[in-house]
N, C-alpha and C positions, 0 to 999 in steps of 0.2 A: 101361194099369197097368203092364200087362205089357214093352212096351213100354219106358217110364222105370222097370222096375224094373230093367231092365237094361242101361240104360243107367247106369244109379250103380252096378251090379255088375263090369261094364269099368269104370267111371273111379278107382272103388276100387284094382282090379288093375292098372291103370296106374299108380297112385300107389305104390304097394307096392311096381312092381318099380323104378319113377325111385328110391325113395327105399334099394334094394339097390342100385344103380347109383351114388348118389353116397358111399354107405357103402363101396366099394371102391378100395381105391388103389393103385394101379397105378405100378410103379418098373421099367427099361427091366429087363427078366430079362436080355437076351440080354449087358448088360455085367456080364460078372464080375468088375472090377472098381472098380463105385459106389463111388465114398466120399466120404460125406457129414461135414462138417468143422461140430463146434463151440467154441463157448468160453464165459467167461465171464468174469467176477473175475480180477483177476494178484493183485491186493494187497485182503484186504476178507475176512478168515478169518470164521465156515467155508465161506462162500460160494463165493471164490478165494483159495488162495496160489498164488506164484508166484518162485524160487528158484530162481538162475543161482549155481553155486560154481565159482570156478577150483579145478582141482586144482595138484598139484606137479609134475607132471609137463605141466604145459600148456593139460592138458585143461579140459573146463568139464565136470559136473554137473547135470543140470535136472532139478526139481523143480517137481510143480502136482500143486495136491490141493485137490478140492472138494467141497462135498457133495452136486453134481448130478451125479457121476461112476456113482455105481449105477442110477441111473433114467437115465441117457443111455446107460450100458451095455443096459440092457432092452427099451429105445423101440429101437436102433438095428438090437439083435440080433433084437428082432419084426419088421423091415425085412427080413432077410436081407441086407443092407450093411457092408460096412467105413466106420471115420469114424477119426478124427481130429481133433487140437485145434489151435485156433491159438491162441500164446501171441506177445502185448506187453505188456511193462512199462508203457507209457504206454497209459490206458483209456479215454481222450477218442479216442486217435490207433484204435485198437482197436474202438470202434463204428463209424470211420468207414469201418477196413476191411472188416466185416460188411455193411455199407451197400454198400457197392461187390460187394460177391460174393466176398468171401475167405471169408467162412463161411456155411454155410448158416443155421446155426441158435444164437442169445448166449439161454442161461437167466440171468433174473434180471434183469429189463427194469421202468422205471415205466412207463405209461399216460400221457399227459395231461404230458410232461416232455421238453422240446423236446432235449436229451442222444438223445434213440431217435424222436426224425423220419425220418419214411423207412421202420418196419421195419412189420410186419406184428405182432400178437400174439394168439397163444391164449387166447381166455376159455375158462371164468372163470383165474383166479389160481390159481398152482400151491400159493403159499404166502403169506402173510402175514408182513414184516416191520416188526414194530410199534417205535414209539419209545417208550421206557423214562427215567424220570426216576432217577440216579444220586445220595444225597447219604453222606453221616455220618451215624448211625442216629442220634445225640444232635441233629441240628438236623431229623429228619425234621416234629417238632413244630410248626418253623415255619411249614410249608406247609400249606394248607386247601385253597384252591385255585389253579388254573393262572395266577389276576391276582396271586394275593403271590404268583408270581415275578418280577413284572417292576421288586418291588422291593429285587432280590436281584442276587446277581452269576453270572454261567454261565456255562459254555461247553461247545462241541465240540471232536473232535475232527477234523480236518483229513481224515483219510481213511473218514473216517464217509460211508455213500451214503443222502441224503434224495431225495423227487422235490422235482417243482417247489411244490406244493404246500403243503409241510414246509417249505423251505427261503425260502416268502412266510410263515408265521409265523412263524418263528425269528427274525424280523425284528422283532418286538414287544417281543423281549427283548432284553436288557442284556445280551449273549456274549460272547467272545472264540472264538478255533478258535485250539489249538493243534498243531502239527504230531505230536507227540508222547507217548504215551501218558503216559509216566514226568513229565511237564512236568505235565496235566493233575490228576493223581491229586495232585502233590502241591503244587500250588494249591488241588486240594481238600482239601487235609489240615491245610494252615498256615492253611487260612482268608481267602485268596485271594479264591476261591471260593467259593459257595456249594453247589451245582447242576452236574448234566452232563446234557444233553442226548445221552443214544444208544439206537441201532437195538441190539434186546435184547443179539439172539445175538454182534453183535459185541465192542458193551459189557464184554458178562462173559468174553468170550475174551480182552481184552487187561487185564481185573481180572486176571483168573485170570492170566495169562503174570506177573505180579507178586509175584501170592499175597496180594490183597487182596480176594478175592473175598467173605471171610466176613467185611469189615473194614465194608462199604457193604450198607447200605439202598439195595434197584431195583425200584420202584413196577411193583406188581405188576397195575396195568391200566394200559392205553397210552394217551400221552397223546395220539398221531396213531399211525393204521394206517396201512401201506402197505403192498398188494394187490404183489405179486410176478409179473410175468408172462414164459411165454417167447417171443423177441423170432424172428422168420422173415428173413432177407434178401431183398424181394422181387424183387432180380435173382439171385437163385438158382434155376437152371433146372430145381429141382424142387418150385419156393415151393407150385404147389398143393398137389402129394401130401404135401409135410413138414407144413401145416396143416392139413388133414385128418387124419394119419395123427399128428397132435403133437393133436388133440379126439381120437379117437378112443383113444389112447392116457392123456391125463392123465383120464380121466372116471373111471376105473375107481378105484376106490377103495385097489384094492391095490399099483397103480403112485402114488397119490400119498402112502401109508403108504411108499415106500420115502425119500420124502425129506425126510417127519416123519421117520420114524426114525433116519437117518443126521443130521438135525438136534441130533435129543435125544440121539443118544451119542454125539456130538460138543461139545456144551457139556458132558455130563458127564464127558469123557474133560477135559476141558480144567481144570475144577473138582476133578476127584481131584488133577488135578496140581499144583493152586494151594495142597491140601493141605500138600503138602512143598515148597515154594518158600515162604526167608526174608524177608519183604516188603520192603521198605526201607525206614530210615528217615530222614522227610521234615524239613526244617531251612527256613526262610524265606533 
């Protein structure tokens, strides 16, 4: 009996040692110049917004703003590695470049979505990106359920980012796709459409830029919820280490809070600016 007990004790010790081995993530510390590269959306605020401005003297000024920056900074600093950002105005090409290994990490990806095939996903999702309904307050009573929307006209913005499941759901509705925020909101205010499907954060920001935030009704409950993940390039030479490091980092509440706080702050910032913007006068 004592022999069996000793076997179980030794097995427990071995498993404990195995867990601790897998919990340790090693980067090559002999390479003092190790640089990891990350990227995210380029034209989808608040998740990413990239602008290139030509200066009078002939040079250019680049500006990239993303709510993932503080989260990324802390993550890379925890690994004691250098880091940089990969930028590309063509988002589809950007994702292909990540897949090819030009970047190690891409923040803000959707699972089961063809565009992100070939990437590994850090589980669970780091943030949710809910799809909401935007309407004029005077028209809210027209809609009691989603089936009511099928009798009405709607729209989405071309720059909005949906996963493949939501895209398939959108096909059930009579919706158009508009390139510009000004045009989609004009159609809403003059009655050419009855509603807009939009991801919450992006929708609030686009409405706020035009000074329209307080003139719109946005559903409190998500129509569909889209979990957003961190993607890691399988071609990265540090793929396994990055995956384990991100899993360990992302599961800590204080690190998740960095991202949720950044999102809340950015939305609040735009909503406050919206109060000082004179909204456009719409006409047919």
